[in-house]
C-alpha positions, 0 to 999 in steps of 0.5 A, spaced: 221 696 608 221 689 611 220 684 606 219 676 608 224 671 605 228 665 607 235 663 608 236 658 602 244 657 604 249 657 609 255 659 607 262 657 611 268 661 609 274 660 613 278 667 615 284 667 612 289 669 617 296 669 615 302 669 619 309 669 616 306 667 609 302 661 612 295 660 613 293 659 620 287 653 619 286 654 626 282 661 625 275 662 626 270 660 620 266 665 618 259 664 616 254 667 612 247 665 609 243 666 602 236 669 603 232 669 597 226 674 597 217 672 597 216 673 590 222 675 588 227 672 583 233 670 584 237 676 582 235 679 588 238 675 593 243 678 599 249 675 603 248 676 610 253 675 616 252 673 622 253 681 624 246 682 620 242 678 625 245 681 630 245 689 628 236 687 627 238 688 619 235 681 619 230 678 623 225 673 625 220 671 619 213 674 623 217 679 627 215 684 622 210 681 617 204 677 618 204 670 616 200 669 610 192 666 611 192 663 604 196 657 603 201 656 596 197 654 590 199 652 583 198 648 577 200 642 575 200 640 568 202 634 563 207 634 558 211 629 554 214 630 547 212 629 539 217 625 536 215 627 529 216 635 530 221 634 536 216 639 540 213 639 547 205 638 547 200 638 553 196 632 554 191 630 560 188 632 566 192 639 569 190 639 576 191 644 582 195 643 589 195 647 595 201 647 600 202 650 607 207 655 606 211 653 611 213 646 608 219 645 605 219 643 598 221 636 600 215 636 603 211 639 597 215 634 593 212 628 596 204 632 596 206 632 588 208 625 587 202 623 591 198 626 587 201 624 581 201 617 582 192 617 581 195 617 574 198 610 574 192 608 576 188 602 572 184 604 567 177 602 566 176 604 559 181 605 553 183 612 550 188 616 545 190 623 546 194 627 541 196 620 537 199 616 543 196 611 547 195 613 554 191 607 557 193 600 555 191 593 558 197 589 556 201 586 561 207 591 560 204 597 561 201 594 567 207 591 571 211 598 569 205 602 572 205 598 579 213 599 578 213 606 578 208 606 583 212 603 589 218 608 586 214 613 588 211 610 594 218 610 596 221 616 594 215 620 598 216 615 604 224 618 604 222 625 603 217 625 609 222 621 614 228 626 612 224 632 613 221 630 619 228 628 621 230 635 619 224 639 623 225 635 629 233 636 629 232 644 629 227 644 635 231 639 639 238 644 637 233 649 639 232 647 646 239 644 647 242 651 646 239 653 652 243 648 655 250 649 653 253 643 657 248 639 653 248 642 646 248 638 640 250 641 633 245 641 627 248 641 621 242 643 616 247 642 609 249 635 611 242 633 612 240 636 606 246 633 602 244 625 605 237 627 601 239 629 594 244 622 594 239 618 596 234 622 591 239 621 585 239 613 586 231 613 585 228 619 581 231 617 573 226 611 576 221 615 576 216 615 568 216 622 569 221 628 570 218 633 576 220 641 572 219 648 575 216 653 570 213 660 568 205 659 568 204 662 562 210 657 559 209 651 561 211 649 554 219 651 556 219 656 551 221 661 555 228 658 557 227 658 565 225 652 566 228 649 572 228 641 576 224 641 582 228 642 588 227 636 593 230 641 598 229 641 606 232 648 607 227 651 601 221 653 604 215 652 597 211 658 599 219 662 599 220 658 593 213 657 589 209 664 587 203 665 583 207 667 576 210 659 577 207 652 574 209 645 575 210 640 570 210 632 569 214 631 564 213 624 561 217 619 558 216 614 553 219 607 555 219 602 550 225 599 553 220 595 557 218 591 551 225 587 551 222 584 557 218 579 553 222 575 549 220 578 542 224 580 536 227 587 534 221 587 527 217 586 533 219 590 538 219 596 533 212 595 531 211 596 538 208 603 539 212 607 544 207 608 550 206 613 556 205 610 562 200 617 564 193 613 565 187 618 565 183 618 573 176 615 572 171 619 574 165 617 578 159 621 580 160 622 588 154 618 591 151 623 596 151 628 591 148 624 586 142 622 592 141 629 593 140 631 586 135 625 586 132 628 591 131 635 588 129 633 581 121 630 580 119 624 576 118 628 569 126 631 570 123 638 573 126 641 579 122 641 586 121 648 589 125 648 595 123 653 599 130 656 603 130 661 608 137 664 609 140 665 615 145 670 617 148 665 622 151 660 617 154 666 614 149 666 607 144 671 604 139 670 598 141 672 592 135 676 591 135 680 597 142 682 594 139 684 587 133 688 592 138 692 595 142 693 588 136 695 585 133 699 591 132 707 590 136 711 592 136 719 594 141 723 592 143 729 597 146 735 596 153 734 596 151 727 590 147 732 587 144 730 579 145 735 574 140 737 570 141 736 563 135 741 561 136 747 566 144 745 567 143 746 575 144 741 580 138 738 583 137 734 589 133 727 585 133 719 586 137 714 582 135 706 581 137 701 577 133 696 574 134 689 569 130 690 564 133 684 558 136 679 561 140 673 557 138 666 557 145 665 562 146 671 567 152 671 570 153 675 577 161 677 579 160 678 587 165 683 590 170 681 594 172 687 597 169 695 598 175 699 596 176 706 597 180 712 596 185 709 603 184 702 603 181 696 601 178 691 606 175 684 604 
């Protein structure tokens, strides 16, 4: 069986050639790689040498596995800590993100931060949630939100720049490999180290921490929570799966009030704030105009005749119901057993909707299942 995975670490080991009790520094380096398999935990990681590639035990990704058609999707929660109970709690509006499977976690992290900056924009209303002030028109909070947005913009630019250089260097090294005279070295570990060093200076300036946890425990009760890795060598499709979710752990910012010349007594009276701001929700203009055209002046909906066509890939729900309730003739291989005479007989069967509720929900089958295979 073949399992898709990605190389997450390059291990350089020097073969210790000992001569007369002294280690030979000129020994050839022994290069190994650590492979992490998709949808498996880290305990199943394997370390392979170059011989594994030459012998065919490790092959290119899509040589034995087809690319996933759907992107990697995960939910992002907002979380904070309650000062009274010292426990985590979720708040605000969670959202879903989709990333291409081939994106590095650094590129996906830029996408996460870009979406998170929406919750630092100035709000047009005030609201309180979980006993904390989640929106404020004060000059202090507005100034810190603007500074946080600048920090996010600089981090996103840094991540995109390093990810682009990483991909271009990888492609250039492959092209140069064909020409041994102009061959250049591609050091992925060194590029990742530079990115980690640069991020270590700016990530603490964010008003939140980006953490990875399990989808069923966003509060971190299972002790499997880890910081999100902004890495160039890990792909988001290999790192995240359906069992994972992201958490933006928002930090309280009481130290900002010291920028204004207030006494210690007044500083203690100022409530601690989260810079989180609920996004302003507005109606989509085009959708709102379409809704007005479909409603009469008295508020009743207009009857619009629609003629679905197979060319548009759609089918009216009435056609589906008619087909579902159509009378069927049972053949000899699928007879009906009469409860009176106890004999299998050819009969007819049909299904009819007798009593309907006020709200009727239809579950559309997306797959055609049989004893051997399943298809969409």
